[in-house]
C-alpha positions in Angstrom: 0.0 0.0 0.0 1.0 3.7 0.0 0.0 4.6 -3.6 -2.9 6.9 -4.2 -4.3 4.4 -6.6 -4.8 2.0 -3.7 -7.0 4.5 -2.0 -8.9 5.2 -5.2 -9.5 1.4 -5.6 -10.8 1.2 -2.1 -13.2 4.0 -2.7 -14.4 2.5 -5.9 -15.0 -0.8 -4.1 -17.0 0.9 -1.3 -19.2 2.6 -3.9 -19.7 -0.5 -6.0 -23.4 -1.1 -6.4 -22.8 -4.8 -6.2 -21.2 -5.7 -2.9 -20.2 -2.2 -1.8 -20.9 -0.5 1.5 -24.6 0.5 1.9 -23.6 3.6 3.9 -21.1 4.8 1.3 -23.5 4.1 -1.5 -26.1 6.2 0.2 -23.9 9.3 0.4 -24.0 12.4 -1.8 -21.9 15.6 -2.1 -24.1 17.3 0.4 -24.1 14.5 3.0 -20.4 14.3 3.0 -19.8 18.0 3.7 -20.3 17.8 7.6 -17.8 15.0 7.7 -15.3 17.0 5.7 -15.6 20.0 8.0 -15.2 17.7 11.0 -12.1 16.1 9.6 -10.5 19.5 8.8 -11.0 20.5 12.5 -9.5 17.2 13.6 -6.4 18.0 11.5 -6.2 21.4 13.2 -6.5 19.9 16.6 -3.8 17.3 16.0 -1.4 20.1 14.9 -2.3 22.1 18.0 -1.5 19.1 20.2 1.7 18.5 18.2 0.4 14.9 17.8 2.1 14.0 14.6 1.1 10.3 14.6 -2.5 11.5 15.0 -1.9 14.1 12.3 -0.9 11.4 9.8 -4.1 9.6 10.5 -6.2 12.8 10.4 -4.7 13.8 7.1 -5.6 10.4 5.7 -9.2 10.9 6.8 -9.2 14.3 5.2 -7.8 13.0 2.0 -10.5 10.3 2.0 -13.1 13.1 1.8 -11.5 14.4 -1.3 -11.4 11.0 -2.9 -15.0 10.5 -1.9 -16.2 13.6 -3.7 -14.1 12.7 -6.8 -15.5 9.2 -6.9 -19.1 10.5 -6.9 -18.1 13.0 -9.7 -16.5 10.1 -11.7 -19.7 8.1 -11.4 -21.7 11.0 -12.8 -19.2 11.6 -15.6 -18.2 15.1 -14.4 -14.5 14.6 -13.5 -12.3 12.2 -11.6 -9.5 12.4 -9.1 -6.8 12.9 -11.8 -8.7 16.0 -13.0 -8.6 17.3 -9.5 -4.9 16.8 -9.2 -4.2 18.3 -12.6 -6.4 21.4 -11.9 -4.7 22.2 -8.6 -1.2 21.6 -9.9 -1.8 23.8 -12.9 -3.3 26.5 -10.7 -0.3 26.5 -8.3 2.1 26.8 -11.2 0.1 29.7 -12.6 -0.1 31.5 -9.3 3.7 31.1 -8.6 5.4 32.7 -11.6 8.3 33.7 -9.3 9.0 29.9 -8.8 8.0 28.4 -12.1 8.8 31.4 -14.5 11.2 34.3 -14.5 9.0 36.8 -12.5 10.6 38.4 -9.5 8.9 40.1 -6.5 10.6 42.5 -4.1 8.8 41.2 -1.0 6.0 39.1 0.3 3.5 42.1 0.1 4.2 42.4 -3.7 3.9 38.7 -4.1 0.5 38.7 -2.3 -0.8 41.5 -4.5 0.3 39.6 -7.6 -1.5 36.5 -6.3 -4.7 38.5 -5.9 -4.3 39.9 -9.4 -3.9 36.4 -10.9 -6.9 35.2 -9.0 -9.0 38.1 -10.3 -7.8 37.4 -13.8 -8.8 33.7 -13.5 -12.3 34.7 -12.2 -12.7 37.2 -15.1 -11.8 34.5 -17.6 -14.4 32.2 -16.0 -17.0 35.0 -16.3 -17.0 35.7 -12.6 -16.6 39.5 -12.6 -16.3 41.0 -9.1 -19.0 43.5 -8.2 -17.2 44.7 -5.1 -13.8 44.9 -3.5 -15.2 42.4 -1.0 -16.3 40.0 -3.7 -15.4 36.3 -3.1 -15.5 36.2 0.7 -17.7 33.2 1.4 -20.6 33.7 3.8 -20.2 30.1 5.0 -16.8 30.8 6.5 -16.5 30.8 10.3 -17.2 34.3 11.5 -13.6 35.0 12.7 -12.1 33.9 9.4 -14.7 35.8 7.4 -14.0 39.0 9.4 -10.3 38.6 8.8 -10.7 38.1 5.0 -13.1 41.1 4.7 -10.6 43.3 6.5 -7.7 42.2 4.4 -9.6 42.9 1.2 -10.6 46.4 2.4 -7.0 47.0 3.5 -5.7 46.3 0.0 -7.5 49.4 -1.4 -6.4 51.6 1.5 -9.3 51.3 3.8 -7.3 50.6 6.9 -5.2 52.2 9.7 -1.5 52.2 9.3 -0.6 51.3 12.9 -2.2 49.1 15.6 -2.8 52.0 18.1 -6.0 53.4 16.4 -7.3 49.8 16.2 -6.8 49.4 20.0 -8.5 52.7 20.5 -11.4 51.4 18.4 -11.7 48.4 20.7 -12.0 50.8 23.7 -14.7 52.7 21.9 -16.7 49.6 21.0 -16.3 48.3 24.6 -17.7 51.6 25.9 -20.6 51.4 23.6 -21.4 47.9 24.7 -21.2 48.9 28.3 -23.5 51.9 27.6 -26.0 49.7 25.8 -25.9 47.2 28.7 -26.5 49.7 31.4 -29.0 51.7 29.3 -31.4 48.8 29.2 -30.5 47.9 25.6 -32.5 45.2 23.9 -31.1 41.9 22.8 -30.7 43.1 19.2 -28.7 46.2 20.2 -26.5 44.2 22.5 -25.9 41.6 19.8 -24.8 44.4 17.4 -22.5 46.1 19.8 -20.8 42.9 20.9 -20.4 42.0 17.2 -18.7 45.3 16.6 -16.4 44.7 19.5 -15.4 41.2 18.2 -14.9 42.6 14.7 -12.5 45.3 16.2 -10.6 42.5 18.1 -10.1 40.6 14.8 -8.8 43.8 13.3 -6.3 44.2 16.1 -5.2 40.6 15.6 -4.6 41.3 11.9 -2.5 44.5 12.7 -0.5 42.5 15.2 0.0 39.7 12.7 -1.8 37.3 15.0 -4.2 34.7 13.7 -7.4 35.4 15.7 -8.6 31.8 15.4 -5.3 30.5 16.7 -5.2 33.1 19.4 -8.7 32.1 20.6 -7.9 28.4 20.4 -4.9 29.2 22.7 -7.2 31.1 25.1 -9.6 28.1 25.2 -6.7 25.8 25.9 -5.4 27.9 28.7 -8.9 28.2 30.2 -9.3 24.4 30.1 -5.9 23.8 31.7 -6.5 26.3 34.5 -10.1 25.0 35.2 -8.9 21.4 35.2 -6.2 22.4 37.7 -8.9 24.0 40.0 -10.9 20.8 39.8 -7.8 18.8 40.8 -7.0 21.1 43.7 -10.6 20.8 45.0 -10.6 17.1 44.4 -7.6 16.7 46.7 -9.8 18.5 49.4 -12.7 16.2 48.7 -14.8 19.0 47.2 -16.2 20.0 43.8 -16.5 23.3 42.0 -20.2 23.4 42.7 -19.5 23.3 46.5 -17.1 26.2 46.4 -17.9 29.9 46.5 -16.8 32.4 43.8 -14.3 34.1 46.0 -12.4 30.9 46.7 -12.6 29.9 43.0 -11.1 33.2 42.0 -8.2 32.6 44.4 -7.7 29.1 43.1 -7.8 30.4 39.5 -4.9 32.8 40.2 -3.0 30.0 41.9 -3.6 27.7 38.9 -2.4 30.5 36.5 0.9 30.9 38.5 1.5 27.1 38.8 0.9 26.3 35.1 2.9 29.4 34.0 5.8 28.3 36.2 5.6 24.7 34.8 5.7 26.0 31.3 8.6 28.3 32.0 10.5 25.4 33.5 9.9 23.2 30.4 11.1 26.0 28.1 14.4 26.2 30.1 
C-alpha cells in the first residue's frame, strides 16, 4: 500500500453497487460536507496538540473526503481524481510565476498583491466578474475567518489604519458602547450588534498585530481548560467539587492555577 491508486481502488469498491458498503453508496456531495468539516477540524486539533502520529491519520481521513467527492463525480461523468490533481497543480504553477517562471517580486507584500491579481484574472476569464472589492469572501466561513478576510480585502484598497494603536482605541470605543447599551437597558438586538462590533474590532487588532485570531482564541480556550482542570484537581484533593465552592475561593484558586501552570511551562522552556 502507499500509492494513491490503492485508495482510489478502495473508494471505488466501497461505492460498487454490487457488494459495496450500503452507507457509502447512500452518500452524496451534500451529506459528506459535515464529515469534511469535522475532519478538517481534527487535522487542526492534531497540529495544535503536536500529535504527529495523530496528524498522519487525520490527514488520511481528510484525503479520503477528497477521494469520496471525486468518486461521486466520476460516477456522474463530471470529472475524476486525476482531473482534481491536474487542476490544482496547474493553478499552483500559474499562481507562482516567481517559482516556475522568470518573474521576480521584491517582497511578500508584492507577491501577495500579484497573487490576488492572478486570482482576479482567473475569475474574469471564468465569467465571474467582481462587483465589489469584498467579492469572493464566502458567507459560509466561520465568523472570525470571514471578518479577517473582509478586513484584508478592504485594506488592499487603502481602507485601513497604518498602525495598531488606532485599532486598539477602536476596541476601547466599542467596549464603551457595549457597556453603555448594557446599562442603558438595551434590547437583545442592540447588545448583539455592539458585541459583534467589538469582536470585529478585536479581529482587526489581531490582523494588525500579525496574529491569527482563530489560533489566538484556540490558545485562550486551551489555557482556560488547563486552569479550570487544575482548579478541579485542587478541589478534588480536598474532597470537594467546583459546585461546592464559592466564587471568592474559586477566583483565588484560579490565580494560583495560573501561576503554577505558568511556572511549569517556563520550566519546560528552560
